[in-house]
Backbone of each chain as nested JSON, in Angstrom:
{
  "chains": [
    {"id": "A", "residues": [
      {"number": 1, "name": "MET", "atoms": {"N": [107.041, 95.645, 148.261], "CA": [106.381, 94.244, 147.616], "C": [105.729, 93.254, 148.798]}},
      {"number": 2, "name": "ILE", "atoms": {"N": [104.047, 92.783, 148.517], "CA": [104.384, 91.868, 149.635], "C": [104.341, 90.799, 149.585]}},
      {"number": 3, "name": "LEU", "atoms": {"N": [103.623, 89.477, 150.377], "CA": [103.652, 88.377, 150.349], "C": [102.108, 87.847, 150.272]}},
      {"number": 4, "name": "GLY", "atoms": {"N": [101.94, 86.727, 149.419], "CA": [100.381, 86.457, 149.498], "C": [100.409, 85.024, 149.251]}},
      {"number": 5, "name": "ARG", "atoms": {"N": [98.955, 84.7, 148.886], "CA": [99.108, 82.915, 148.278], "C": [97.721, 83.537, 147.353]}},
      {"number": 6, "name": "VAL", "atoms": {"N": [98.37, 82.573, 146.287], "CA": [97.13, 82.496, 145.232], "C": [96.589, 81.52, 145.277]}},
      {"number": 7, "name": "ILE", "atoms": {"N": [95.091, 82.528, 145.454], "CA": [93.839, 81.356, 146.441], "C": [92.821, 81.386, 144.656]}},
      {"number": 8, "name": "GLY", "atoms": {"N": [93.077, 82.146, 143.891], "CA": [92.272, 82.195, 142.838], "C": [92.188, 82.875, 141.21]}},
      {"number": 9, "name": "GLU", "atoms": {"N": [91.052, 83.13, 140.494], "CA": [91.685, 83.244, 139.083], "C": [90.331, 83.944, 139.201]}},
      {"number": 10, "name": "ILE", "atoms": {"N": [90.369, 84.928, 137.978], "CA": [88.812, 86.182, 137.77], "C": [88.941, 86.261, 136.273]}},
      {"number": 11, "name": "HIS", "atoms": {"N": [88.058, 86.002, 135.481], "CA": [88.089, 85.903, 134.254], "C": [86.877, 87.071, 133.241]}},
      {"number": 12, "name": "GLY", "atoms": {"N": [87.251, 87.719, 132.754], "CA": [86.438, 88.91, 131.766], "C": [86.395, 88.909, 130.691]}},
      {"number": 13, "name": "THR", "atoms": {"N": [85.156, 88.812, 129.847], "CA": [85.897, 89.163, 128.394], "C": [85.963, 90.767, 128.224]}},
      {"number": 14, "name": "ILE", "atoms": {"N": [85.356, 91.288, 128.695], "CA": [85.076, 92.964, 128.301], "C": [85.587, 93.768, 129.534]}},
      {"number": 15, "name": "LYS", "atoms": {"N": [86.882, 93.943, 129.026], "CA": [88.025, 94.75, 129.949], "C": [88.967, 95.675, 129.078]}},
      {"number": 16, "name": "HIS", "atoms": {"N": [90.004, 96.477, 129.832], "CA": [90.635, 97.393, 129.009], "C": [91.868, 96.439, 128.295]}},
      {"number": 17, "name": "GLU", "atoms": {"N": [91.935, 96.709, 126.998], "CA": [92.645, 96.273, 125.849], "C": [94.082, 95.538, 126.493]}},
      {"number": 18, "name": "PHE", "atoms": {"N": [94.679, 96.187, 127.531], "CA": [95.616, 96.031, 128.119], "C": [95.823, 94.707, 128.844]}},
      {"number": 19, "name": "TYR", "atoms": {"N": [94.944, 94.42, 129.5], "CA": [94.42, 93.189, 130.515], "C": [93.853, 91.654, 128.864]}},
      {"number": 20, "name": "ALA", "atoms": {"N": [94.097, 92.504, 127.682], "CA": [93.448, 90.661, 126.957], "C": [94.714, 89.793, 126.992]}},
      {"number": 21, "name": "ASN", "atoms": {"N": [94.972, 88.488, 127.016], "CA": [95.129, 87.318, 127.089], "C": [96.139, 87.411, 128.305]}},
      {"number": 22, "name": "ARG", "atoms": {"N": [96.049, 87.855, 129.677], "CA": [96.684, 88.031, 130.621], "C": [96.135, 87.302, 131.941]}},
      {"number": 23, "name": "ARG", "atoms": {"N": [96.817, 86.549, 132.615], "CA": [95.926, 86.085, 133.474], "C": [95.723, 86.95, 134.575]}},
      {"number": 24, "name": "LEU", "atoms": {"N": [94.862, 87.237, 135.743], "CA": [94.628, 87.714, 137.13], "C": [94.214, 86.782, 137.542]}},
      {"number": 25, "name": "LEU", "atoms": {"N": [95.157, 87.019, 138.625], "CA": [95.156, 86.381, 139.663], "C": [94.278, 86.44, 141.26]}},
      {"number": 26, "name": "VAL", "atoms": {"N": [93.554, 86.341, 141.968], "CA": [93.479, 86.158, 143.084], "C": [94.423, 86.133, 144.371]}},
      {"number": 27, "name": "ILE", "atoms": {"N": [95.076, 87.159, 144.608], "CA": [95.965, 86.996, 145.811], "C": [95.32, 87.045, 147.175]}},
      {"number": 28, "name": "GLU", "atoms": {"N": [95.509, 86.393, 147.797], "CA": [95.354, 86.842, 149.42], "C": [96.619, 87.157, 150.225]}},
      {"number": 29, "name": "LYS", "atoms": {"N": [96.807, 88.029, 150.735], "CA": [97.704, 88.825, 151.324], "C": [98.29, 87.979, 152.939]}},
      {"number": 30, "name": "THR", "atoms": {"N": [99.506, 87.8, 152.793], "CA": [99.909, 86.682, 153.814], "C": [100.306, 87.477, 154.542]}},
      {"number": 31, "name": "SER", "atoms": {"N": [101.183, 87.14, 156.269], "CA": [102.29, 87.578, 156.953], "C": [103.42, 87.275, 156.571]}},
      {"number": 32, "name": "PRO", "atoms": {"N": [104.579, 87.468, 157.356], "CA": [105.737, 86.784, 156.791], "C": [105.551, 85.143, 156.999]}},
      {"number": 33, "name": "SER", "atoms": {"N": [104.664, 84.959, 158.33], "CA": [104.202, 83.273, 159.069], "C": [103.836, 82.584, 158.166]}},
      {"number": 34, "name": "GLY", "atoms": {"N": [103.066, 83.182, 156.997], "CA": [102.135, 82.352, 156.199], "C": [100.344, 82.995, 156.803]}},
      {"number": 35, "name": "GLU", "atoms": {"N": [100.032, 83.204, 157.852], "CA": [98.158, 83.003, 158.05], "C": [98.389, 84.78, 157.112]}},
      {"number": 36, "name": "ALA", "atoms": {"N": [97.081, 84.29, 156.825], "CA": [96.005, 85.403, 155.82], "C": [95.754, 86.59, 156.584]}},
      {"number": 37, "name": "THR", "atoms": {"N": [96.43, 87.792, 155.834], "CA": [95.798, 88.784, 156.812], "C": [94.331, 89.711, 156.312]}},
      {"number": 38, "name": "GLY", "atoms": {"N": [93.553, 88.698, 155.65], "CA": [91.909, 89.295, 155.402], "C": [92.101, 89.793, 154.376]}},
      {"number": 39, "name": "ASP", "atoms": {"N": [92.836, 90.712, 153.596], "CA": [93.279, 91.046, 152.361], "C": [93.486, 90.299, 151.436]}},
      {"number": 40, "name": "TYR", "atoms": {"N": [93.007, 91.147, 150.276], "CA": [93.216, 90.278, 148.633], "C": [93.441, 91.244, 148.173]}},
      {"number": 41, "name": "LEU", "atoms": {"N": [94.057, 90.563, 146.882], "CA": [94.267, 91.661, 145.832], "C": [94.215, 91.464, 144.443]}},
      {"number": 42, "name": "ILE", "atoms": {"N": [93.877, 91.578, 143.483], "CA": [93.741, 90.803, 142.194], "C": [95.151, 91.341, 140.782]}},
      {"number": 43, "name": "ALA", "atoms": {"N": [95.949, 90.35, 140.843], "CA": [97.458, 90.552, 140.332], "C": [97.296, 90.214, 139.148]}},
      {"number": 44, "name": "VAL", "atoms": {"N": [98.406, 90.768, 138.13], "CA": [98.681, 90.111, 136.839], "C": [99.554, 88.996, 136.765]}},
      {"number": 45, "name": "ASP", "atoms": {"N": [99.53, 87.957, 137.048], "CA": [100.476, 87.199, 136.705], "C": [101.663, 87.214, 135.481]}},
      {"number": 46, "name": "SER", "atoms": {"N": [103.036, 87.042, 135.708], "CA": [103.814, 87.054, 135.305], "C": [104.822, 86.286, 135.244]}},
      {"number": 47, "name": "VAL", "atoms": {"N": [104.548, 85.335, 136.426], "CA": [105.86, 83.972, 136.293], "C": [104.7, 82.906, 136.421]}},
      {"number": 48, "name": "GLY", "atoms": {"N": [104.64, 82.602, 136.038], "CA": [103.296, 81.062, 135.887], "C": [102.749, 80.668, 137.437]}},
      {"number": 49, "name": "ALA", "atoms": {"N": [102.358, 81.744, 137.996], "CA": [102.101, 81.415, 139.429], "C": [100.856, 80.735, 139.185]}},
      {"number": 50, "name": "GLY", "atoms": {"N": [100.436, 78.856, 140.157], "CA": [99.716, 78.6, 140.198], "C": [98.951, 78.497, 141.339]}},
      {"number": 51, "name": "ALA", "atoms": {"N": [97.605, 78.075, 142.093], "CA": [96.67, 77.935, 142.567], "C": [97.58, 77.49, 144.314]}},
      {"number": 52, "name": "ASP", "atoms": {"N": [97.268, 77.841, 145.233], "CA": [98.096, 77.837, 146.732], "C": [99.131, 77.576, 146.449]}},
      {"number": 53, "name": "GLU", "atoms": {"N": [99.962, 78.555, 145.49], "CA": [101.392, 78.783, 145.763], "C": [101.412, 80.057, 146.376]}},
      {"number": 54, "name": "LYS", "atoms": {"N": [102.845, 80.071, 147.076], "CA": [102.934, 81.084, 147.995], "C": [103.775, 82.379, 146.862]}},
      {"number": 55, "name": "VAL", "atoms": {"N": [103.265, 83.492, 147.15], "CA": [103.743, 84.301, 146.114], "C": [104.279, 85.884, 146.32]}},
      {"number": 56, "name": "LEU", "atoms": {"N": [105.455, 86.451, 145.594], "CA": [105.711, 87.575, 145.524], "C": [105.099, 89.038, 145.295]}},
      {"number": 57, "name": "VAL", "atoms": {"N": [104.135, 89.224, 145.343], "CA": [103.742, 90.76, 144.566], "C": [103.99, 91.986, 144.896]}},
      {"number": 58, "name": "LEU", "atoms": {"N": [104.252, 92.616, 143.213], "CA": [104.828, 93.811, 143.295], "C": [103.525, 94.663, 143.257]}},
      {"number": 59, "name": "ASP", "atoms": {"N": [103.303, 95.861, 144.185], "CA": [102.174, 96.722, 144.446], "C": [102.3, 97.905, 143.703]}},
      {"number": 60, "name": "GLU", "atoms": {"N": [102.826, 97.931, 143.214], "CA": [103.114, 99.792, 142.695], "C": [103.073, 99.774, 141.356]}},
      {"number": 61, "name": "GLY", "atoms": {"N": [102.347, 100.916, 140.969], "CA": [102.372, 101.308, 138.979], "C": [103.57, 101.448, 138.391]}},
      {"number": 62, "name": "ASN", "atoms": {"N": [104.185, 102.16, 138.511], "CA": [105.704, 102.382, 137.71], "C": [106.214, 101.282, 137.602]}},
      {"number": 63, "name": "GLY", "atoms": {"N": [106.652, 100.301, 138.667], "CA": [107.374, 98.453, 138.867], "C": [106.773, 97.722, 138.286]}},
      {"number": 64, "name": "ALA", "atoms": {"N": [105.185, 98.204, 138.478], "CA": [104.703, 96.798, 137.354], "C": [104.407, 96.87, 136.139]}},
      {"number": 65, "name": "ARG", "atoms": {"N": [104.19, 98.573, 135.491], "CA": [104.501, 98.759, 134.129], "C": [105.893, 98.144, 133.334]}},
      {"number": 66, "name": "GLN", "atoms": {"N": [106.884, 98.244, 134.196], "CA": [108.284, 98.258, 133.869], "C": [108.319, 96.718, 133.607]}},
      {"number": 67, "name": "VAL", "atoms": {"N": [107.687, 95.921, 135.064], "CA": [107.993, 94.407, 134.64], "C": [107.146, 93.399, 133.6]}},
      {"number": 68, "name": "LEU", "atoms": {"N": [105.87, 94.356, 133.191], "CA": [105.097, 93.974, 132.045], "C": [105.44, 94.594, 130.359]}},
      {"number": 69, "name": "ASP", "atoms": {"N": [106.473, 96.008, 130.878], "CA": [107.285, 96.268, 129.696], "C": [105.829, 96.86, 129.111]}},
      {"number": 70, "name": "SER", "atoms": {"N": [105.057, 97.821, 129.22], "CA": [104.533, 98.734, 129.133], "C": [103.967, 100.101, 129.885]}},
      {"number": 71, "name": "PRO", "atoms": {"N": [104.825, 101.119, 129.421], "CA": [104.978, 102.207, 129.333], "C": [103.757, 103.011, 130.242]}},
      {"number": 72, "name": "ASP", "atoms": {"N": [102.422, 102.615, 129.546], "CA": [100.897, 103.196, 129.656], "C": [99.876, 102.432, 130.276]}},
      {"number": 73, "name": "GLY", "atoms": {"N": [100.114, 101.369, 130.452], "CA": [99.413, 99.644, 130.793], "C": [98.387, 100.46, 132.498]}},
      {"number": 74, "name": "PRO", "atoms": {"N": [97.417, 100.493, 132.314], "CA": [96.583, 100.712, 133.57], "C": [96.845, 99.315, 135.145]}},
      {"number": 75, "name": "VAL", "atoms": {"N": [97.755, 99.315, 135.291], "CA": [98.169, 97.747, 136.048], "C": [99.111, 98.576, 137.763]}},
      {"number": 76, "name": "ARG", "atoms": {"N": [98.769, 97.972, 138.156], "CA": [98.967, 98.352, 139.463], "C": [100.053, 96.865, 140.234]}},
      {"number": 77, "name": "SER", "atoms": {"N": [99.586, 95.873, 140.012], "CA": [99.957, 94.607, 140.689], "C": [100.283, 93.246, 140.305]}},
      {"number": 78, "name": "VAL", "atoms": {"N": [101.401, 93.123, 140.196], "CA": [102.063, 92.481, 139.525], "C": [102.699, 91.218, 140.298]}},
      {"number": 79, "name": "VAL", "atoms": {"N": [102.32, 89.758, 139.841], "CA": [102.847, 88.63, 140.836], "C": [104.028, 88.617, 140.059]}},
      {"number": 80, "name": "VAL", "atoms": {"N": [105.496, 88.819, 140.569], "CA": [106.707, 88.761, 140.072], "C": [108.031, 87.659, 140.435]}},
      {"number": 81, "name": "GLY", "atoms": {"N": [107.492, 86.627, 141.388], "CA": [107.793, 85.371, 141.801], "C": [107.006, 84.949, 143.126]}},
      {"number": 82, "name": "ILE", "atoms": {"N": [107.565, 83.121, 142.523], "CA": [106.872, 82.426, 143.336], "C": [107.551, 81.754, 144.831]}},
      {"number": 83, "name": "ILE", "atoms": {"N": [107.489, 82.423, 145.44], "CA": [108.256, 81.614, 147.041], "C": [108.397, 80.1, 147.329]}},
      {"number": 84, "name": "ASP", "atoms": {"N": [109.825, 79.681, 147.23], "CA": [109.949, 78.736, 148.362], "C": [110.059, 78.302, 149.38]}},
      {"number": 85, "name": "ASP", "atoms": {"N": [110.36, 79.414, 150.32], "CA": [110.506, 79.361, 151.483], "C": [110.727, 80.926, 152.083]}},
      {"number": 86, "name": "VAL", "atoms": {"N": [110.142, 81.106, 153.245], "CA": [110.288, 82.428, 153.669], "C": [111.183, 82.134, 155.386]}},
      {"number": 87, "name": "VAL", "atoms": {"N": [112.386, 82.522, 155.566], "CA": [112.798, 82.471, 156.56], "C": [112.402, 84.046, 157.655]}},
      {"number": 88, "name": "THR", "atoms": {"N": [111.895, 83.541, 158.594], "CA": [112.174, 85.019, 159.897], "C": [112.686, 84.302, 160.743]}},
      {"number": 89, "name": "TYR", "atoms": {"N": [113.103, 86.194, 161.39], "CA": [114.165, 85.573, 162.378], "C": [113.66, 85.936, 163.805]}}
    ]},
    {"id": "B", "residues": [
      {"number": 1, "name": "MET", "atoms": {"N": [94.388, 95.86, 141.872], "CA": [92.953, 95.872, 141.744], "C": [92.208, 95.267, 142.517]}},
      {"number": 2, "name": "LEU", "atoms": {"N": [90.744, 95.257, 142.451], "CA": [89.867, 94.912, 143.631], "C": [88.786, 94.845, 142.888]}},
      {"number": 3, "name": "LEU", "atoms": {"N": [87.828, 93.629, 143.768], "CA": [86.57, 93.433, 143.081], "C": [85.548, 94.587, 143.278]}},
      {"number": 4, "name": "GLY", "atoms": {"N": [84.622, 94.762, 142.761], "CA": [83.181, 95.954, 143.253], "C": [82.024, 95.675, 142.416]}},
      {"number": 5, "name": "ARG", "atoms": {"N": [80.586, 95.81, 142.521], "CA": [79.461, 95.582, 142.429], "C": [79.035, 96.977, 142.159]}},
      {"number": 6, "name": "VAL", "atoms": {"N": [78.463, 97.243, 140.549], "CA": [77.7, 98.397, 140.509], "C": [76.155, 98.663, 141.076]}},
      {"number": 7, "name": "ILE", "atoms": {"N": [76.263, 99.362, 141.713], "CA": [75.285, 99.911, 142.713], "C": [74.611, 101.007, 142.019]}},
      {"number": 8, "name": "GLY", "atoms": {"N": [75.258, 101.532, 141.361], "CA": [74.63, 103.32, 140.457], "C": [74.99, 104.115, 140.303]}},
      {"number": 9, "name": "THR", "atoms": {"N": [74.779, 105.213, 139.025], "CA": [75.316, 106.055, 138.219], "C": [75.096, 107.273, 138.689]}},
      {"number": 10, "name": "VAL", "atoms": {"N": [76.345, 108.16, 138.48], "CA": [76.406, 109.442, 138.543], "C": [76.235, 110.162, 137.501]}},
      {"number": 11, "name": "VAL", "atoms": {"N": [75.805, 110.979, 137.236], "CA": [75.335, 111.745, 136.22], "C": [75.798, 113.608, 136.3]}},
      {"number": 12, "name": "PRO", "atoms": {"N": [76.784, 113.751, 136.225], "CA": [77.59, 115.467, 136.82], "C": [76.858, 116.151, 135.346]}},
      {"number": 13, "name": "CYS", "atoms": {"N": [76.212, 117.049, 135.704], "CA": [76.104, 118.296, 134.718], "C": [77.231, 118.861, 134.496]}},
      {"number": 14, "name": "ILE", "atoms": {"N": [78.244, 119.399, 134.93], "CA": [79.116, 120.562, 135.04], "C": [80.578, 119.157, 135.37]}},
      {"number": 15, "name": "VAL", "atoms": {"N": [81.368, 119.234, 134.573], "CA": [82.95, 118.396, 135.058], "C": [83.95, 118.852, 134.668]}},
      {"number": 16, "name": "THR", "atoms": {"N": [84.903, 117.883, 134.935], "CA": [86.396, 118.775, 134.731], "C": [86.476, 118.426, 133.19]}},
      {"number": 17, "name": "PRO", "atoms": {"N": [86.838, 119.577, 132.243], "CA": [87.256, 119.181, 131.412], "C": [88.143, 118.134, 131.089]}},
      {"number": 18, "name": "GLY", "atoms": {"N": [87.832, 116.775, 130.199], "CA": [88.419, 115.601, 129.922], "C": [88.198, 114.544, 130.037]}},
      {"number": 19, "name": "LEU", "atoms": {"N": [86.852, 114.597, 131.433], "CA": [86.054, 114.074, 131.615], "C": [84.452, 113.901, 131.09]}},
      {"number": 20, "name": "GLU", "atoms": {"N": [84.457, 114.304, 130.067], "CA": [83.071, 114.624, 129.675], "C": [82.968, 113.35, 128.511]}},
      {"number": 21, "name": "GLY", "atoms": {"N": [81.132, 113.273, 129.005], "CA": [81.409, 111.686, 128.699], "C": [81.884, 110.462, 129.346]}},
      {"number": 22, "name": "VAL", "atoms": {"N": [82.797, 110.535, 129.797], "CA": [83.054, 109.125, 130.655], "C": [81.833, 108.469, 131.708]}},
      {"number": 23, "name": "PRO", "atoms": {"N": [81.283, 107.944, 131.682], "CA": [80.46, 106.749, 132.614], "C": [81.089, 107.261, 133.863]}},
      {"number": 24, "name": "MET", "atoms": {"N": [80.317, 107.554, 135.003], "CA": [80.55, 107.529, 136.432], "C": [79.864, 106.444, 137.194]}},
      {"number": 25, "name": "LEU", "atoms": {"N": [80.33, 105.348, 137.923], "CA": [79.508, 104.226, 138.547], "C": [79.815, 104.456, 139.551]}},
      {"number": 26, "name": "ILE", "atoms": {"N": [78.391, 104.333, 140.534], "CA": [79.029, 104.165, 141.897], "C": [78.978, 102.437, 142.119]}},
      {"number": 27, "name": "VAL", "atoms": {"N": [80.254, 102.067, 143.076], "CA": [80.697, 100.925, 142.829], "C": [80.895, 100.497, 144.739]}},
      {"number": 28, "name": "GLN", "atoms": {"N": [80.342, 99.29, 145.058], "CA": [80.098, 98.631, 146.249], "C": [81.587, 97.783, 146.39]}},
      {"number": 29, "name": "PRO", "atoms": {"N": [82.659, 97.888, 147.258], "CA": [84.121, 97.419, 147.237], "C": [83.572, 96.004, 147.781]}},
      {"number": 30, "name": "LEU", "atoms": {"N": [84.024, 94.597, 147.311], "CA": [84.055, 93.58, 147.672], "C": [84.86, 92.933, 148.51]}},
      {"number": 31, "name": "ASP", "atoms": {"N": [84.352, 91.715, 149.155], "CA": [85.572, 91.211, 149.694], "C": [86.257, 89.683, 148.7]}},
      {"number": 32, "name": "LYS", "atoms": {"N": [87.329, 88.732, 148.836], "CA": [86.8, 87.385, 148.482], "C": [86.19, 86.73, 147.998]}},
      {"number": 33, "name": "ASN", "atoms": {"N": [85.113, 87.28, 149.111], "CA": [84.145, 85.823, 149.205], "C": [82.833, 87.05, 148.606]}},
      {"number": 34, "name": "LEU", "atoms": {"N": [83.073, 87.909, 147.978], "CA": [81.962, 88.925, 147.26], "C": [80.982, 89.383, 148.159]}},
      {"number": 35, "name": "GLN", "atoms": {"N": [81.147, 89.638, 149.099], "CA": [80.264, 89.903, 150.299], "C": [80.83, 91.625, 150.265]}},
      {"number": 36, "name": "PRO", "atoms": {"N": [79.774, 92.431, 150.451], "CA": [79.938, 94.033, 150.477], "C": [81.107, 94.434, 151.774]}},
      {"number": 37, "name": "LYS", "atoms": {"N": [81.958, 95.064, 151.066], "CA": [83.061, 95.387, 152.418], "C": [83.704, 97.13, 151.938]}},
      {"number": 38, "name": "GLY", "atoms": {"N": [83.154, 97.724, 153.282], "CA": [83.725, 99.16, 153.132], "C": [82.671, 99.628, 152.489]}},
      {"number": 39, "name": "LYS", "atoms": {"N": [83.026, 101.798, 152.448], "CA": [82.335, 102.641, 151.339], "C": [82.225, 102.394, 150.307]}},
      {"number": 40, "name": "ALA", "atoms": {"N": [80.947, 102.899, 149.86], "CA": [81.194, 103.077, 148.157], "C": [81.594, 103.746, 147.248]}},
      {"number": 41, "name": "LEU", "atoms": {"N": [82.294, 103.699, 146.371], "CA": [83.099, 104.865, 145.949], "C": [82.161, 105.251, 144.262]}},
      {"number": 42, "name": "VAL", "atoms": {"N": [82.538, 106.096, 143.505], "CA": [82.347, 106.224, 142.632], "C": [83.755, 106.144, 141.489]}},
      {"number": 43, "name": "ALA", "atoms": {"N": [83.247, 105.474, 140.537], "CA": [84.628, 104.802, 139.573], "C": [84.132, 105.48, 138.359]}},
      {"number": 44, "name": "ALA", "atoms": {"N": [85.196, 105.59, 137.236], "CA": [85.456, 105.813, 136.132], "C": [84.984, 104.783, 135.32]}},
      {"number": 45, "name": "ASP", "atoms": {"N": [84.146, 104.72, 134.336], "CA": [84.167, 103.15, 133.501], "C": [84.56, 103.242, 132.41]}},
      {"number": 46, "name": "SER", "atoms": {"N": [85.937, 102.161, 132.808], "CA": [86.906, 102.411, 131.11], "C": [85.975, 101.621, 129.85]}},
      {"number": 47, "name": "THR", "atoms": {"N": [85.267, 100.734, 130.817], "CA": [84.827, 99.266, 129.646], "C": [83.481, 100.254, 128.744]}},
      {"number": 48, "name": "ARG", "atoms": {"N": [83.131, 101.105, 129.723], "CA": [81.621, 101.89, 129.04], "C": [80.875, 100.845, 128.863]}},
      {"number": 49, "name": "MET", "atoms": {"N": [80.833, 100.005, 129.586], "CA": [79.681, 98.901, 129.104], "C": [79.182, 98.312, 130.802]}},
      {"number": 50, "name": "ALA", "atoms": {"N": [79.612, 98.894, 131.673], "CA": [79.032, 98.062, 132.74], "C": [77.6, 98.669, 133.23]}},
      {"number": 51, "name": "GLY", "atoms": {"N": [77.213, 97.246, 133.661], "CA": [75.418, 97.867, 134.011], "C": [75.344, 97.686, 135.052]}},
      {"number": 52, "name": "PRO", "atoms": {"N": [73.856, 97.807, 135.727], "CA": [73.958, 97.777, 137.724], "C": [73.739, 96.312, 137.721]}},
      {"number": 53, "name": "GLY", "atoms": {"N": [74.197, 96.212, 138.906], "CA": [74.356, 94.923, 139.44], "C": [75.468, 94.306, 138.928]}},
      {"number": 54, "name": "GLU", "atoms": {"N": [76.348, 94.602, 138.141], "CA": [77.66, 93.778, 137.552], "C": [78.758, 93.435, 138.069]}},
      {"number": 55, "name": "LEU", "atoms": {"N": [79.643, 92.288, 138.481], "CA": [80.255, 92.298, 139.004], "C": [81.891, 92.839, 137.973]}},
      {"number": 56, "name": "VAL", "atoms": {"N": [82.695, 93.728, 138.709], "CA": [83.594, 94.172, 137.917], "C": [84.749, 94.166, 138.518]}},
      {"number": 57, "name": "SER", "atoms": {"N": [85.839, 94.704, 137.709], "CA": [87.22, 95.028, 138.651], "C": [87.61, 96.209, 138.525]}},
      {"number": 58, "name": "TYR", "atoms": {"N": [88.122, 97.177, 139.545], "CA": [88.453, 98.384, 139.522], "C": [89.774, 98.769, 140.188]}},
      {"number": 59, "name": "GLU", "atoms": {"N": [90.8, 99.761, 139.684], "CA": [91.853, 100.151, 139.798], "C": [91.977, 101.848, 140.254]}},
      {"number": 60, "name": "GLY", "atoms": {"N": [92.702, 101.329, 141.628], "CA": [92.397, 102.989, 142.478], "C": [94.198, 103.948, 142.104]}},
      {"number": 61, "name": "GLY", "atoms": {"N": [94.114, 104.449, 142.442], "CA": [95.316, 105.976, 142.235], "C": [95.233, 106.454, 140.365]}},
      {"number": 62, "name": "ARG", "atoms": {"N": [97.164, 106.411, 140.482], "CA": [96.915, 106.634, 139.034], "C": [96.738, 105.863, 137.88]}},
      {"number": 63, "name": "GLU", "atoms": {"N": [97.016, 104.505, 138.32], "CA": [96.232, 103.798, 137.349], "C": [94.896, 103.578, 136.703]}},
      {"number": 64, "name": "ALA", "atoms": {"N": [94.034, 104.285, 137.696], "CA": [93.047, 104.748, 137.412], "C": [92.737, 105.637, 135.945]}},
      {"number": 65, "name": "ALA", "atoms": {"N": [93.523, 106.709, 136.053], "CA": [93.409, 107.989, 135.117], "C": [94.06, 106.463, 133.711]}},
      {"number": 66, "name": "MET", "atoms": {"N": [94.945, 106.313, 134.012], "CA": [95.431, 105.843, 132.675], "C": [94.785, 104.588, 131.914]}},
      {"number": 67, "name": "ALA", "atoms": {"N": [93.712, 104.082, 132.618], "CA": [92.864, 102.984, 132.068], "C": [91.927, 104.145, 130.732]}},
      {"number": 68, "name": "LEU", "atoms": {"N": [92.062, 105.677, 131.136], "CA": [90.582, 105.667, 130.16], "C": [91.339, 106.704, 129.16]}},
      {"number": 69, "name": "GLU", "atoms": {"N": [90.746, 107.408, 127.778], "CA": [91.194, 107.686, 126.709], "C": [91.767, 108.791, 126.96]}},
      {"number": 70, "name": "GLN", "atoms": {"N": [91.468, 109.493, 127.453], "CA": [92.46, 110.552, 128.042], "C": [92.873, 110.111, 129.511]}},
      {"number": 71, "name": "THR", "atoms": {"N": [94.557, 110.32, 129.272], "CA": [95.15, 109.413, 130.46], "C": [95.684, 110.836, 131.915]}},
      {"number": 72, "name": "PHE", "atoms": {"N": [95.42, 112.086, 131.338], "CA": [95.593, 113.246, 132.286], "C": [94.354, 113.76, 132.754]}},
      {"number": 73, "name": "VAL", "atoms": {"N": [93.695, 112.617, 133.333], "CA": [92.906, 113.417, 134.188], "C": [92.501, 112.756, 135.747]}},
      {"number": 74, "name": "PRO", "atoms": {"N": [91.601, 114.114, 136.442], "CA": [91.094, 113.79, 137.789], "C": [90.479, 112.656, 137.881]}},
      {"number": 75, "name": "VAL", "atoms": {"N": [91.034, 111.304, 138.553], "CA": [90.267, 110.361, 138.07], "C": [90.931, 109.552, 139.047]}},
      {"number": 76, "name": "ASP", "atoms": {"N": [90.112, 108.8, 140.395], "CA": [91.385, 108.261, 141.272], "C": [90.986, 106.793, 141.405]}},
      {"number": 77, "name": "HIS", "atoms": {"N": [89.781, 106.443, 140.827], "CA": [88.979, 104.928, 140.656], "C": [88.567, 104.728, 139.52]}},
      {"number": 78, "name": "ALA", "atoms": {"N": [88.586, 103.328, 138.826], "CA": [88.407, 103.291, 137.581], "C": [87.681, 101.358, 137.349]}},
      {"number": 79, "name": "ILE", "atoms": {"N": [87.09, 101.908, 136.736], "CA": [86.454, 100.342, 136.191], "C": [87.575, 99.613, 134.97]}},
      {"number": 80, "name": "ILE", "atoms": {"N": [88.339, 98.331, 135.408], "CA": [89.062, 98.169, 134.355], "C": [88.314, 96.767, 133.525]}},
      {"number": 81, "name": "ALA", "atoms": {"N": [87.516, 95.943, 134.276], "CA": [87.256, 95.198, 133.856], "C": [85.796, 94.521, 134.301]}},
      {"number": 82, "name": "ILE", "atoms": {"N": [84.971, 93.939, 133.285], "CA": [83.492, 93.615, 133.731], "C": [84.091, 91.683, 133.878]}},
      {"number": 83, "name": "VAL", "atoms": {"N": [83.566, 91.447, 135.116], "CA": [84.327, 90.284, 135.509], "C": [82.918, 88.984, 135.492]}},
      {"number": 84, "name": "ASP", "atoms": {"N": [82.95, 88.339, 134.586], "CA": [82.579, 87.27, 134.085], "C": [82.364, 86.015, 135.364]}},
      {"number": 85, "name": "GLY", "atoms": {"N": [83.555, 85.955, 136.079], "CA": [83.578, 84.492, 137.154], "C": [84.888, 84.751, 137.938]}},
      {"number": 86, "name": "VAL", "atoms": {"N": [84.465, 84.537, 139.208], "CA": [85.681, 84.656, 139.626], "C": [85.748, 82.707, 140.503]}},
      {"number": 87, "name": "ASN", "atoms": {"N": [86.803, 82.126, 140.205], "CA": [86.723, 80.874, 141.324], "C": [88.085, 81.086, 142.283]}},
      {"number": 88, "name": "ILE", "atoms": {"N": [87.617, 80.774, 143.031], "CA": [88.367, 80.759, 144.365], "C": [89.06, 79.063, 144.739]}},
      {"number": 89, "name": "THR", "atoms": {"N": [90.061, 78.636, 144.165], "CA": [90.407, 77.743, 144.27], "C": [90.498, 76.736, 145.504]}},
      {"number": 90, "name": "ALA", "atoms": {"N": [91.525, 77.977, 146.258], "CA": [92.49, 77.627, 147.296], "C": [92.083, 78.024, 148.55]}},
      {"number": 91, "name": "GLU", "atoms": {"N": [91.467, 77.118, 149.057], "CA": [90.702, 77.835, 150.635], "C": [91.566, 78.253, 151.594]}},
      {"number": 92, "name": "THR", "atoms": {"N": [90.772, 79.299, 152.668], "CA": [91.754, 80.007, 153.19], "C": [92.438, 79.768, 154.859]}},
      {"number": 93, "name": "LYS", "atoms": {"N": [93.519, 79.304, 154.662], "CA": [94.057, 77.71, 155.648], "C": [94.042, 79.272, 157.046]}},
      {"number": 94, "name": "ARG", "atoms": {"N": [93.551, 78.406, 157.627], "CA": [93.265, 79.602, 159.649], "C": [94.45, 79.272, 160.241]}}
    ]}
  ]
}
């Protein structure tokens, strides 16, 4: 899984039916200390994450399909957690 | 999934079985500010409606093939959605 921060959302009417009525969040990948790494990805929201929240993103297809309970959905990235705190040693 | 812009079309005359009739579009990957970043790639269009210059989101790897009707096809990138709007609400913190 990777750490990230929700920086926005994307909308589209013409899309694969799996994505009907699912929120697609723009996630900025961050390092454990919170700085942006420069990369981003678009993930399906499964926990109701809002803008500017630190989130945990699962970035692997099989796990994503398991989380979203769909055996054949074309999905790879899913927001699976909203992070309160990151402690680094 | 990542953002891209459709910059061309590829019309194969001979193609692997299962991919007949699947539109192949040239997509320029974009960064989160919709600026071109990285090399263009060819993506199968699962929506079958993405036109030139349109903003799209595409998926790579196994999930790309799963977006098509026939899911056991050799495809490594597929357009999942035509993006009407991207609203970036939270600015990047330095």
